[in-house]
C-alpha positions in Angstrom: -17.0 -12.6 0.5 -19.2 -9.5 0.8 -18.1 -6.5 -1.2 -19.3 -3.2 -2.6 -18.6 -2.4 -6.2 -19.7 -0.4 -9.2 -20.8 -2.1 -12.5 -21.1 1.0 -14.6 -19.0 4.2 -14.6 -20.4 7.7 -14.4 -23.7 7.1 -12.7 -24.8 9.9 -10.3 -24.4 8.9 -6.7 -28.1 9.2 -6.0 -28.7 6.3 -8.4 -29.0 3.1 -6.4 -26.9 1.4 -9.1 -23.9 3.7 -8.6 -22.6 1.4 -5.9 -24.1 -2.1 -5.2 -23.6 -4.9 -2.8 -22.0 -8.0 -4.5 -20.6 -11.3 -3.5 -17.1 -12.1 -4.8 -14.5 -15.0 -4.4 -12.0 -14.6 -1.6 -8.6 -13.7 -3.2 -5.4 -15.7 -2.8 -2.2 -14.0 -1.8 0.8 -13.7 -4.2 4.4 -13.9 -3.0 4.6 -10.4 -1.4 0.9 -10.1 -0.5 -0.9 -10.0 2.8 -4.5 -11.3 2.8 -6.2 -8.9 5.2 -9.6 -9.3 6.8 -11.0 -5.7 6.6 -12.3 -4.1 9.7 -12.8 -0.5 8.7 -12.3 1.7 5.7 -12.4 5.4 4.9 -13.6 7.2 1.8 -11.4 9.6 -0.3 -12.0 11.8 -3.3 -10.1 9.3 -5.5 -13.0 6.8 -4.8 -15.5 9.2 -6.4 -13.1 10.1 -9.3 -12.5 6.4 -10.2 -16.2 5.6 -10.0 -17.0 8.5 -12.5 -14.2 7.9 -15.0 -12.9 4.3 -15.0 -15.0 2.1 -17.3 -15.5 -1.5 -16.2 -16.4 -4.9 -17.7 -16.7 -6.6 -14.3 -17.5 -5.4 -10.8 -14.8 -3.0 -9.5 -14.3 -2.7 -5.8 -13.2 0.8 -4.7 -11.6 1.9 -1.4 -8.0 2.9 -0.6 -7.8 3.1 3.1 -8.2 0.1 5.5 -7.5 -1.4 8.8 -7.7 -5.1 9.2 -6.1 -8.3 10.5 -3.6 -10.3 8.5 -5.2 -13.6 7.8 -2.5 -15.1 5.5 0.8 -14.2 3.9 2.5 -14.9 0.7 5.6 -17.1 0.5 8.0 -14.1 0.2 6.5 -12.0 3.0 9.0 -11.0 5.8 7.5 -7.9 7.5 4.2 -9.4 8.9 2.7 -12.5 10.2 -0.9 -13.7 10.6 -2.9 -12.1 13.4 -1.3 -8.7 13.3 -3.5 -5.6 12.9 -2.4 -3.3 10.1 -3.3 -0.2 8.2 -2.6 0.9 4.6 -3.9 2.6 1.5 -3.5 -0.1 -1.1 -2.8 0.4 -4.8 -5.1 1.9 -7.4 -4.4 -0.9 -9.8 -5.7 -3.6 -7.5 -9.2 -4.4 -6.0 -10.0 -2.0 -3.2 -10.8 -2.2 0.5 -14.6 -2.1 0.3 -14.6 -5.9 0.7 -14.3 -8.4 3.6 -10.9 -9.5 2.3 -8.2 -7.7 0.4 -4.8 -8.4 -1.0 -2.1 -5.8 -0.4 1.7 -5.7 -0.9 3.4 -5.9 2.5 5.8 -3.0 1.4 3.0 -0.4 1.6 1.5 -1.7 4.9 2.3 -0.9 8.6 1.0 -2.0 12.0 -1.9 0.1 13.2 -1.3 2.8 15.7 -1.9 1.1 19.1 -3.6 4.1 20.6 -6.4 4.3 18.0 -9.4 2.1 17.4 -10.0 0.7 13.9 -12.2 3.5 12.7 -9.9 6.2 13.9 -6.9 4.5 12.3 -8.7 3.9 9.0 -8.9 7.7 8.5 -5.2 8.0 8.2 -3.2 6.0 5.6 -3.9 7.6 2.2 -3.9 11.1 3.4 -0.9 10.6 5.7 1.1 9.1 2.8 0.1 11.9 0.4 0.9 14.7 2.9 4.2 13.1 4.0 5.4 12.6 0.4 4.3 16.0 -0.6 6.1 17.8 2.2 9.2 15.7 2.6 9.7 14.0 -0.8 8.3 16.5 -3.3 8.9 19.9 -1.6 11.9 18.3 0.2 11.5 20.3 3.4 14.0 18.9 5.9 12.5 17.9 9.2 13.0 20.6 11.8 13.9 23.2 9.2 12.1 25.9 7.2 12.3 28.7 9.7 11.3 32.1 8.2 9.5 30.4 5.3 5.8 30.2 4.7 3.8 27.1 3.5 0.3 28.0 2.2 -2.0 25.0 2.2 -5.2 25.5 0.2 -8.1 23.2 1.1 -6.5 22.7 4.5 -9.7 21.2 6.2 -9.9 18.3 3.8 -8.4 14.8 4.4 -4.9 15.6 3.1 -4.9 19.1 4.4 -5.8 17.9 7.9 -2.7 15.8 8.2 -0.4 18.1 6.2 -1.1 21.0 8.5 -0.1 18.8 11.5 3.0 17.4 9.9 4.2 20.9 8.8 3.5 22.4 12.3 5.0 19.5 14.3 7.9 18.3 12.2 9.1 21.5 10.5 9.8 25.2 11.5 7.6 26.5 8.6 4.9 29.1 9.2 1.8 27.3 8.2 -1.1 29.2 6.6 -4.2 27.1 5.9 -7.3 28.0 3.9 -10.9 27.2 4.7 -14.1 29.0 3.9 -16.6 28.1 6.7 -16.4 28.9 10.4 -16.4 25.3 11.4 -13.7 24.3 9.0 -11.6 27.3 9.9 -11.8 26.3 13.5 -10.8 22.8 12.6 -7.7 24.0 10.8 -6.6 26.2 13.7 -7.2 23.2 16.0 -4.8 21.1 13.9 -2.1 23.7 14.4 -2.1 26.2 11.5 -0.5 29.5 12.5 -3.0 31.4 10.4 -6.2 30.6 8.6 -7.5 32.5 5.6 -10.7 32.2 3.4 -10.1 30.7 0.0 -13.4 32.1 -1.2 -11.8 35.5 -1.1 -8.7 36.9 -2.8 -5.7 35.3 -1.0 -3.1 38.2 -1.4 -4.9 40.9 0.7 -5.5 38.4 3.5 -1.9 37.3 3.6 -0.8 41.0 3.5 -3.0 41.7 6.5 -1.0 39.0 8.3 2.2 40.7 7.3 3.0 38.1 4.7 4.0 39.5 1.3 5.2 36.3 -0.3 5.2 32.6 0.4 8.0 30.1 -0.4 5.8 27.0 -0.7 2.3 26.3 -1.8 0.5 22.9 -1.3 -2.5 23.2 -3.6 -4.9 20.4 -2.6 -8.0 21.3 -4.5 -9.2 23.5 -7.4 -5.7 24.4 -8.4 -7.0 26.0 -11.7 -9.0 28.5 -9.7 -6.1 29.7 -7.7 -3.2 29.2 -10.2 -2.7 32.8 -11.1 -2.8 33.9 -7.5 -0.2 31.3 -6.6 2.2 32.6 -9.2 1.7 36.1 -7.9 2.1 35.1 -4.2 5.1 32.8 -4.6 8.5 34.2 -3.9 11.1 33.9 -6.7 12.4 30.3 -6.7 9.4 29.2 -4.7 7.7 25.8 -5.0 4.2 24.8 -6.0 3.0 21.2 -5.2 -0.4 19.9 -6.2 -2.4 16.7 -6.0 -5.6 17.4 -7.9 -6.5 16.5 -11.4 -6.5 19.2 -14.0 -7.4 18.9 -17.7 -4.3 20.8 -18.5 -1.8 23.1 -16.9 0.3 25.8 -18.6 3.7 25.8 -16.8 5.2 28.8 -18.7 4.0 31.4 -16.3 6.2 29.8 -13.7 9.4 30.6 -15.6 10.0 34.3 -14.7 10.2 33.4 -11.0 11.9 30.0 -11.6 9.0 28.5 -9.6 9.3 24.7 -9.4 6.3 22.5 -10.0 5.8 19.2 -8.1 3.1 16.6 -8.6 2.3 14.1 -5.8 0.5 10.9 -6.3 0.7 8.4 -3.5 0.0 5.5 -5.8 3.2 6.1 -7.9 5.4 3.8 -5.7 2.9 0.9 -5.7 1.8 1.1 -9.3 5.3 1.3 -10.7 6.8 -1.0 -8.1 9.6 1.5 -7.5 12.8 0.4 -5.8 11.9 2.5 -2.8 8.4 1.2 -2.5 9.0 0.2 1.1 9.3 3.9 2.0 5.5 3.8 2.4 5.8 1.0 5.0 8.4 3.1 6.8 6.5 6.4 6.8 3.3 4.7 8.0 5.3 3.1 10.8 6.6 6.5 11.7 3.1 8.1 11.5 1.8 5.4 13.9 4.6 6.2 16.3 3.8 9.9 16.1 0.1 9.1 16.7 0.9 6.9 19.7 3.2 9.6 21.1 0.5 12.2 20.9 2.4 14.3 18.3 -0.2 13.8 15.6 -3.9 13.1 15.9 -6.3 11.2 13.7 -8.3 13.1 11.1 -11.4 11.0 11.7 -14.4 13.2 10.9 -17.6 11.1 11.0 -18.6 7.5 11.3 -20.9 6.4 8.4 -22.0 3.0 9.8 -21.3 -0.4 8.4 -19.6 -1.1 5.1 -22.4 -1.5 2.6 -23.5 0.1 -0.7 -26.1 2.4 0.8 -23.7 3.9 3.4 -20.9 4.2 0.8 -23.3 6.1 -1.5 -24.0 8.5 1.3 -20.3 8.9 1.9 -19.5 9.5 -1.8 -22.3 12.1 -1.9 -20.7 14.1 0.9 -17.3 13.9 -0.6 -18.7 15.1 -3.9 -20.4 18.1 -2.2 -17.0 19.4 -1.1 -18.2 19.9 2.5 -16.6 17.0 4.3 -14.6 17.9 7.4 -11.9 15.3 8.1 -12.4 11.7 7.0 -15.6 9.6 6.6 -15.2 6.1 8.0 -17.2 2.9 7.7 -16.7 -0.1 9.9 -17.7 -3.8 9.8 -20.0 -5.7 7.5 -23.7 -6.5 8.0 
């Protein structure tokens, strides 16, 4: 089967060898696996991080978002049958979606939203899972509640932010404040439903105060947490909550103690990597997201179509992700 892989970690993305076209054997499903023929994929920051950091001794296929058709199922599969079109984000400890065929555990897969085409649906799984788990599992905001409380989302125009803003606005009573630094990304965040948008390239406190917000109860820090950490501590109300997803070399939690601020990490791969007893929660939440999409409550965060799935187009997509200027999700579709 055709696939795109990297053979050496840490190469700059403008190096043609950073991602290469390869031919690999078609995988065979295990007991709980679906064999999926991949139609479309999207690119996430985790793709670029793994390519930089994870050393390899054989070709490694990246990609943690996909839409495709179930071609075959393992002997213990109960949720799906061949021929169904599904969407999912896979697991970081298995070969990725940048290949014509991929194996994925049925418990982290759902049927594709019927109202979206393959490219639009491929934009959703990883970021929808991350945003949903951050809001409802980590911060534990009950659906329909949160009135009188403020959620500050930094990096709100990115992939996770784009769905988190929608979930918070549509499914809770929180006041949602998103951050974005450019006119086009600020407009995007407003369009997704944020009550207010502020500029994260400027001090956050004065901008919130200008909106009449002296303190926030919840912060979802989606990027560059280290740059804003001291501001978060100042802005958070006593007994507030800080949730984050980015990778820091270290984090000193002691400054959180005086206000009893709670710290929450979100990694959407936790359930799949550790095979947690509630692993099927990702199937359930993706099914719910699909229903919300089809009902018109949520919208895809599709940003730009980057062409067919090949090494050259994926290198272009990685380059834009690494620039920090992507708006919404970058999607690729089909193989040459």
